NUPAKE-844364 format. One record per atom (N, C-alpha, C): z, y, x; atom name. Coordinates in pm, 1 decimal, decimal comma. Each point is the difference from the previous one (the first is absolute). Last residue first. Layout:
<pts>
PT       zz       yy       xx atomo
PT        Z        Y        X    CA
...
</pts>
This chain:
<pts>
PT       zz       yy       xx atomo
PT   6072,5  -2994,7   -714,1     N
PT    137,8    -32,8     38,4    CA
PT     65,5    111,8     73,1     C
PT   -393,7     43,5   -391,8     N
PT     20,4    -25,6    143,6    CA
PT    146,8    -26,4     30,3     C
PT   -165,8   -126,4   -493,7     N
PT     -8,6    116,2     87,9    CA
PT     22,4    -36,7    145,7     C
PT     39,7   -297,2   -391,2     N
PT   -134,6     14,6     52,4    CA
PT    -15,9    114,4    100,2     C
PT    428,7   -101,7   -207,3     N
PT    -56,7   -129,2     39,3    CA
PT   -135,0     17,8     69,8     C
PT    233,1    378,6   -176,7     N
PT     77,1    -58,1    110,3    CA
PT    -58,0   -133,0     47,2     C
PT   -199,7    219,4   -368,6     N
PT    -16,1     80,8    120,6    CA
PT     77,2    -59,1    117,5     C
PT     48,2   -200,1   -424,4     N
PT   -135,9    -21,2     50,6    CA
PT    -21,2     76,8    130,3     C
PT    409,3     67,9   -223,3     N
PT     -9,7   -137,0     50,1    CA
PT   -136,9    -27,3     61,1     C
PT     74,1    413,9   -213,6     N
PT     78,2     -6,8    124,0    CA
PT     -8,7   -139,6     61,8     C
PT   -199,2     55,7   -416,6     N
PT    -75,1     75,3    100,5    CA
PT     73,2     -0,6    133,3     C
PT    215,6   -190,1   -370,8     N
PT   -109,3    -84,8     46,3    CA
PT    -85,1     69,9    105,3     C
PT    347,3    246,2   -201,9     N
PT     56,6   -111,0     78,1    CA
PT   -110,3    -90,7     53,9     C
PT   -127,2    348,7   -287,7     N
PT     48,2     55,2    127,6    CA
PT     56,8   -110,7     87,6     C
PT   -136,4   -118,0   -437,3     N
PT   -114,0     37,3     82,6    CA
PT     44,6     51,2    136,9     C
PT    331,6    -91,2   -319,5     N
PT    -61,1   -124,7     45,3    CA
PT   -118,7     28,3     91,6     C
PT    207,8    364,8   -210,8     N
PT     86,6    -56,1    103,9    CA
PT    -58,1   -129,4     56,2     C
PT   -225,5    198,7   -362,9     N
PT     -7,7     86,7    117,7    CA
PT     83,2    -56,0    115,0     C
PT     23,7   -219,9   -415,8     N
PT   -133,1    -16,0     59,4    CA
PT    -14,3     82,9    126,8     C
PT    395,3     48,2   -251,7     N
PT     -4,9   -130,7     64,1    CA
PT   -134,6    -21,3     68,4     C
PT     56,6    385,4   -257,7     N
PT     78,9      9,1    122,9    CA
PT     -1,6   -131,9     75,9     C
PT   -210,7      5,9   -417,8     N
PT    -73,0     86,0     93,3    CA
PT     75,0     14,0    132,2     C
PT    201,9   -244,0   -362,3     N
PT   -113,3    -69,1     61,9    CA
PT    -73,6     85,0    102,3     C
PT    515,7    -27,4   -162,5     N
PT   -104,4    103,1     -5,9    CA
PT   -120,3    -53,6     76,9     C
PT    354,9   -305,0    -74,2     N
PT     42,9    109,1    -85,9    CA
PT   -112,2    103,0    -18,6     C
PT     11,1   -550,1     95,2     N
PT    -48,7    127,0     57,0    CA
PT     32,6    112,7    -96,9     C
PT     74,8   -471,8    -84,4     N
PT    105,6     57,6     82,3    CA
PT    -40,0    134,6     60,6     C
PT   -295,4   -282,1   -259,4     N
PT    101,4     57,2    -89,1    CA
PT    115,6     62,3     77,0     C
PT   -370,9   -239,0    206,6     N
PT    -29,2    137,3    -38,5    CA
PT    104,7     62,6    -89,3     C
PT    -21,9   -466,5    154,9     N
PT     72,0     92,5     87,7    CA
PT    -21,2    145,8    -39,2     C
PT   -181,4   -438,8   -179,2     N
PT     89,8     84,8    -79,6    CA
PT     80,4     97,7     85,5     C
PT   -513,9   -181,3    106,2     N
PT    133,5    -57,2    -10,2    CA
PT     88,0     94,8    -80,7     C
PT   -423,8    152,0     61,2     N
PT    -18,0   -134,3    -55,3    CA
PT    134,7    -69,9    -15,3     C
PT    -15,4    425,2    208,7     N
PT    -27,6     12,4   -143,2    CA
PT    -13,9   -137,2    -66,1     C
PT     53,4     28,2    468,1     N
PT    123,9     42,0    -65,8    CA
PT    -20,2      7,8   -150,4     C
PT   -375,4    -90,9    265,6     N
PT     91,1   -114,6      2,1    CA
PT    132,0     33,4    -68,7     C
PT   -310,0    345,5     51,6     N
PT    -52,7    -98,3    -94,4    CA
PT     91,5   -121,9     -5,8     C
PT     96,6    327,5    317,4     N
PT     30,3     50,8   -134,6    CA
PT    -51,5    -97,0   -106,1     C
PT   -102,6    -95,4    449,6     N
PT    141,8    -20,0    -27,6    CA
PT     38,6     49,4   -138,6     C
PT   -441,7     74,7    142,7     N
PT     23,8   -144,3    -15,3    CA
PT    146,5    -27,1    -32,7     C
PT   -126,1    445,1     96,1     N
PT    -56,9    -45,0   -126,3    CA
PT     25,0   -147,2    -25,9     C
PT    129,8    180,6    414,0     N
PT     83,9     53,7   -106,7    CA
PT    -51,3    -45,6   -135,8     C
PT   -257,9   -105,4    377,0     N
PT    121,8    -81,1     -5,0    CA
PT     95,2     47,0   -109,6     C
PT   -384,7    257,1     78,9     N
PT    -37,2   -130,6    -55,7    CA
PT    122,6    -90,0    -12,4     C
PT     61,2    411,0    212,2     N
PT    -29,4     21,4   -141,1    CA
PT    -37,5   -130,8    -69,3     C
PT     63,7      3,6    466,9     N
PT    128,5     13,2    -69,5    CA
PT    -20,3     21,0   -149,1     C
PT   -384,2     -8,9    267,5     N
PT     62,6   -132,2     -0,8    CA
PT    134,6      3,6    -72,4     C
PT   -223,5    408,3     66,9     N
PT    -71,5    -82,8    -97,2    CA
PT     59,1   -140,1     -9,4     C
PT    176,2    291,2    325,7     N
PT     31,9     49,0   -134,0    CA
PT    -69,5    -84,9   -106,5     C
PT   -100,8    -87,4    449,9     N
PT    137,4    -39,3    -28,6    CA
PT     39,3     41,8   -142,0     C
PT   -413,8    141,3    162,8     N
PT     -4,0   -143,6    -28,2    CA
PT    139,4    -49,5    -34,6     C
PT    -34,1    440,8    138,2     N
PT    -65,9    -13,4   -129,5    CA
PT     -7,7   -146,9    -40,9     C
PT    148,8    117,9    429,6     N
PT    106,7     13,2    -99,3    CA
PT    -56,3     -9,5   -141,5     C
PT   -271,4     15,3    394,2     N
PT     34,7   -134,4    -48,0    CA
PT    114,9      3,8   -100,0     C
PT   -355,5    408,6     63,7     N
PT    126,5    -49,3     52,8    CA
PT     25,5   -141,1    -51,4     C
PT   -481,0    264,8     88,4     N
PT     91,5    -50,4   -100,6    CA
PT    125,5    -54,5     67,0     C
PT   -455,8    347,3     96,5     N
PT    112,1    -73,1     57,6    CA
PT     97,7    -39,0   -111,4     C
PT   -550,5     91,4      5,9     N
PT    126,4     42,1    -59,9    CA
PT    110,7    -86,1     59,2     C
PT   -466,5    -67,0     96,2     N
PT     37,4    130,4     52,9    CA
PT    129,8     54,2    -57,2     C
PT   -166,6   -432,2   -121,9     N
PT   -101,9     98,2    -34,1    CA
PT     34,8    139,5     47,9     C
PT    372,4   -278,2     79,9     N
PT    -84,6    -58,2   -103,0    CA
PT   -100,5    106,7    -44,3     C
PT    404,8   -123,3    389,8     N
PT   -112,2     88,8    -28,3    CA
PT    -92,8    -71,2    -97,8     C
PT    554,9    -42,8    102,3     N
PT   -129,7    -66,0     -9,3    CA
PT   -105,8    103,3    -32,3     C
PT    515,5     13,2    259,9     N
PT    -89,4     44,3   -106,8    CA
PT   -130,7    -76,9      4,9     C
PT    488,6   -190,7    158,7     N
PT   -117,4     70,2     51,7    CA
PT    -89,9     35,8   -117,3     C
PT    454,4   -241,0     35,4     N
PT    -27,4    122,1    -74,7    CA
PT   -113,4     80,4     63,6     C
PT    139,2   -565,5    -27,9     N
PT     12,3    126,0     71,7    CA
PT    -33,4    119,9    -87,2     C
PT     10,8   -518,5    -37,5     N
PT   -110,5     84,4    -41,9    CA
PT      4,3    134,6     71,4     C
</pts>
């Protein structure tokens, strides 16, 4: 996908915004799967876990979809 800006109605948008939204969706799906299973009982602090999961997924999405 690369990191070229997109022009949308004269406004330049960074593709990093798409990466952030994709990581946010993936975080929500993983949190739902964790909540459905019994893995949630091993989480000590949910807010810290959610933040760390989001950062890890954002790094993964950026490394996979970003420029080489």
